[in-house]
C-alpha positions in Angstrom: 42.8 11.2 -41.6 44.3 12.4 -38.7 47.5 10.7 -37.3 46.9 11.1 -33.5 42.9 9.2 -34.4 44.5 6.0 -35.7 45.4 3.0 -34.2 44.8 -0.7 -34.2 42.4 -1.2 -31.8 42.5 -4.4 -29.5 40.3 -6.9 -31.9 36.9 -8.4 -31.2 38.0 -10.8 -32.6 40.8 -13.8 -33.0 42.8 -14.6 -35.5 44.8 -17.8 -36.2 47.5 -18.2 -39.5 47.4 -21.1 -41.3 50.2 -22.4 -43.3 51.0 -26.2 -44.7 51.3 -27.6 -48.0 47.1 -27.7 -48.7 46.2 -24.7 -47.1 47.2 -20.7 -46.7 45.0 -18.4 -44.4 44.3 -16.6 -42.2 41.0 -17.5 -40.1 39.1 -14.7 -38.1 36.8 -16.4 -35.5 34.1 -14.6 -34.3 32.8 -16.7 -30.8 29.8 -14.3 -30.2 27.9 -15.6 -33.3 30.1 -18.7 -33.8 31.4 -17.6 -37.5 34.5 -18.2 -38.9 36.0 -16.1 -41.7 38.3 -17.0 -43.9 40.8 -14.9 -45.6 42.2 -16.6 -48.5 45.9 -16.3 -49.6 45.1 -18.5 -52.4 46.9 -21.4 -50.5 46.2 -25.3 -51.6 42.8 -26.2 -53.9 39.6 -25.9 -52.6 38.8 -29.5 -51.5 41.5 -29.7 -49.5 40.6 -26.2 -48.0 37.2 -27.0 -47.7 38.0 -30.9 -45.5 40.3 -29.0 -43.5 38.0 -25.6 -42.4 35.2 -28.8 -41.7 37.8 -30.1 -39.2 38.1 -26.5 -37.6 34.3 -25.7 -37.4 34.0 -28.6 -35.8 36.4 -28.9 -33.0 36.3 -24.6 -32.3 32.1 -25.1 -32.1 31.9 -22.5 -35.1 28.1 -22.9 -37.0 28.9 -20.9 -40.2 32.0 -20.5 -42.3 32.2 -17.3 -45.1 34.6 -16.0 -47.4 35.3 -12.9 -49.0 36.7 -13.5 -52.6 37.6 -11.8 -56.0 35.0 -13.2 -59.2 37.5 -16.1 -60.7 37.8 -17.9 -57.1 34.1 -18.2 -57.2 33.8 -21.4 -59.4 36.1 -22.9 -57.0 34.4 -22.1 -53.5 30.8 -23.6 -55.6 32.3 -26.5 -56.3 32.5 -27.2 -52.5 29.3 -26.1 -51.3 29.8 -22.3 -50.9 26.5 -20.0 -51.5 27.1 -16.3 -53.0 25.5 -14.5 -50.6 26.9 -10.8 -51.7 28.7 -8.3 -53.6 30.8 -5.2 -52.0 31.8 -2.9 -55.0 35.5 -1.9 -55.1 36.4 -3.6 -51.9 39.4 -4.6 -53.9 39.8 -1.5 -55.2 39.6 -1.4 -58.4 37.6 -5.3 -57.9 34.3 -6.3 -56.1 35.0 -8.8 -53.5 31.9 -11.8 -53.5 30.8 -13.3 -50.2 30.3 -16.8 -49.9 29.3 -19.1 -47.3 28.0 -22.2 -45.6 25.6 -22.6 -42.7 26.0 -25.7 -40.8 22.6 -25.0 -38.8 21.1 -28.6 -38.5 17.5 -26.5 -39.4 18.8 -23.8 -42.6 17.4 -24.5 -46.0 20.3 -22.7 -48.4 16.9 -22.1 -50.5 14.7 -20.3 -47.6 16.3 -16.6 -48.2 18.1 -14.5 -51.3 17.1 -11.0 -50.7 16.5 -10.6 -54.8 13.4 -13.6 -54.5 12.2 -12.0 -50.9 11.7 -8.0 -52.3 9.2 -8.2 -49.5 12.4 -7.8 -46.6 12.9 -3.9 -48.5 9.6 -2.4 -49.0 9.0 -0.9 -45.5 13.1 0.0 -46.0 11.2 1.9 -49.3 9.3 3.0 -47.7 10.7 4.9 -44.6 14.0 5.9 -47.1 11.7 7.8 -49.0 10.3 9.7 -46.0 13.4 10.1 -44.7 15.0 11.2 -48.3 12.3 14.8 -47.7 13.8 15.5 -44.0 17.1 18.1 -44.1 18.4 18.7 -40.6 20.1 22.1 -40.6 23.3 23.0 -38.0 24.3 18.8 -38.3 27.9 18.5 -38.2 30.6 15.5 -38.3 33.9 15.8 -36.6 36.6 12.8 -36.2 37.5 12.0 -32.8 40.0 10.0 -30.7 38.8 6.9 -28.8 38.4 9.0 -25.5 36.4 11.7 -27.3 34.1 9.1 -28.7 33.6 7.5 -24.9 33.0 11.0 -24.0 30.4 11.9 -26.3 28.6 8.7 -25.9 28.5 8.7 -22.2 26.9 12.1 -22.4 24.4 11.2 -25.3 23.5 8.1 -22.5 22.6 10.9 -19.6 20.6 12.9 -22.2 18.7 9.5 -23.0 18.5 8.7 -19.5 17.3 12.0 -18.1 14.6 12.0 -21.3 13.3 8.6 -20.0 12.8 9.7 -16.4 10.8 12.5 -18.2 8.3 9.8 -20.2 4.9 9.1 -19.3 3.1 6.4 -17.3 1.8 5.1 -20.2 5.2 5.0 -22.3 6.6 3.7 -19.7 3.8 1.2 -19.2 4.9 0.3 -22.8 8.2 -0.5 -22.0 9.6 2.3 -23.6 13.5 2.1 -23.0 16.1 4.4 -25.5 19.2 3.2 -23.8 18.8 -1.0 -24.8 22.5 -1.4 -22.8 23.9 1.4 -24.4 27.1 2.7 -23.0 27.9 -0.6 -21.1 31.4 -1.4 -20.3 33.0 1.2 -22.9 36.6 0.7 -20.8 36.7 -2.2 -22.1 35.9 -1.6 -25.6 37.3 -0.8 -28.3 36.4 -1.5 -31.1 32.9 -0.1 -30.1 31.6 -1.6 -32.9 32.1 -5.5 -34.1 35.1 -6.4 -36.3 35.0 -7.8 -39.7 38.4 -7.3 -41.5 42.1 -8.0 -40.1 44.7 -5.3 -39.9 42.5 -2.7 -39.6 42.1 1.2 -38.4 39.1 2.4 -36.5 37.9 5.7 -36.9 35.7 7.2 -35.4 33.5 10.2 -36.3 31.1 12.4 -33.5 27.4 13.1 -35.1 26.3 16.3 -33.7 23.1 18.5 -34.1 23.2 22.5 -32.0 19.7 22.6 -32.4 19.1 18.8 -31.1 21.6 18.8 -28.6 21.6 15.2 -30.1 24.9 13.0 -30.6 25.4 9.9 -32.3 28.7 8.1 -33.3 29.8 6.4 -36.9 32.5 4.3 -36.6 34.9 3.0 -39.9 36.7 -0.4 -39.6 39.3 1.0 -42.5 41.6 -1.0 -44.6 44.3 0.8 -46.1 45.4 -2.0 -48.4 42.2 -2.1 -50.4 40.8 1.6 -49.7 37.7 0.2 -48.1 35.6 0.5 -44.9 32.8 -0.9 -43.1 30.7 1.6 -41.5 28.0 1.7 -38.6 26.5 3.9 -35.8 26.2 3.7 -32.4 23.1 4.8 -31.2 19.0 3.5 -32.5 17.1 6.3 -34.1 13.2 5.6 -33.6 12.4 9.5 -34.3 12.8 11.2 -37.6 15.1 13.5 -35.8 17.6 10.8 -34.9 17.3 9.8 -38.4 18.1 12.9 -40.0 21.1 13.8 -37.7 22.6 10.0 -39.2 21.6 10.5 -42.3 23.1 14.0 -43.1 25.9 13.0 -40.5 26.7 10.4 -43.4 27.0 12.6 -45.6 29.8 14.1 -44.0 31.7 11.7 -42.9 31.3 10.3 -46.4 32.9 13.5 -48.1 35.9 13.4 -45.2 36.4 9.1 -45.7 36.7 10.3 -49.9 39.4 13.0 -49.2 41.6 10.0 -46.7 41.3 7.7 -50.2 38.4 5.4 -49.6 37.3 3.8 -52.1 34.4 1.5 -51.3 31.9 1.3 -48.0 29.7 -1.6 -46.7 27.6 -1.6 -43.7 25.8 -5.3 -42.4 22.5 -4.1 -40.7 20.0 -6.9 -39.5 17.0 -7.8 -41.3 15.2 -6.7 -38.2 16.0 -3.4 -38.1 14.3 -1.5 -41.4 15.4 1.9 -39.8 19.1 1.2 -39.9 18.7 0.0 -43.5 16.2 3.0 -44.4 19.5 5.3 -43.6 21.6 4.0 -45.5 19.3 3.8 -48.4 18.8 7.6 -47.8 21.9 7.7 -47.9 22.5 6.7 -51.0 23.5 3.2 -50.3 22.7 -0.6 -52.0 21.0 -3.7 -51.0 23.7 -6.0 -52.7 23.4 -8.8 -50.4 21.8 -11.1 -47.1 24.4 -12.9 -45.0 22.3 -15.3 -43.9 21.9 -16.2 -40.3 25.1 -13.9 -39.5 24.3 -12.9 -35.6 23.8 -14.9 -32.9 21.6 -13.5 -30.9 19.2 -14.7 -27.0 16.6 -15.2 -29.6 18.8 -17.1 -32.3 20.3 -16.9 -35.3 19.7 -13.2 -37.6 20.5 -12.6 -41.4 21.8 -9.3 -42.0 21.1 -7.1 -45.0 24.8 -5.9 -46.7 24.5 -2.4 -48.1 27.1 -1.1 -50.0 28.1 2.4 -51.8 31.2 2.9 -53.7 32.6 6.5 -52.9 35.2 6.7 -56.5 
């Protein structure tokens, strides 16, 4: 990856390092969704960790604790009440990461979900992905860009969508069609443009464009060089087949560039109520390997996220 595009961007998570006789870990606080991620450095026993983390959860107003671990540590976390939510193959280059969690919402039933036990969650996704796999988009390219270039591209696309929205028929407008959905707001205060997940990351951005359709989208990759994994996401929603095919074809180019840069494993988190976004990942060779319960906090309440993963090497 070009050095001019690398950088440690402003964090969307706050981090606290803890090291004492009982525990050694990094705590990553997501104040928006009130989740606490534990990066465990294998210091202390699990009961001591659990007791300490519950005290932190109560004092900081968090509602969920989760951690990514290797297989050998699963039993210890399970003994103190954590459940496996998913797997990221190749997250640690040569080994997989297992996501373990505890949800503390009073109305939460730990047996209420699991993707493998609720296959209906993926029925619509599989149908959309099959249709999308048959569509080819010519003229699509993906170019890595600096933060400034990406913000300019996002603003240009917001302007294009705004003009398109003004041209919508009165019938569609009456239905509340709004392709902008608040996108492009407060870009000067972002980066990171995408939600942060890990610590000590480098953000890389890829501008997807199509000469024929004039459409633009942006893919963000949160890269952990020490492990060779990257969390990816794309910026604009894709309600039409043309927009969906732009991202699907562009992701192919992005994955090639990431592979050449040493990325081993990719993953993405998608709301369960966004089947189109999940279908794009499925059509791009990703697999569903987990379901993160109540991972996002929205004005309507807590929302589950599907975990999509793909090994590149």
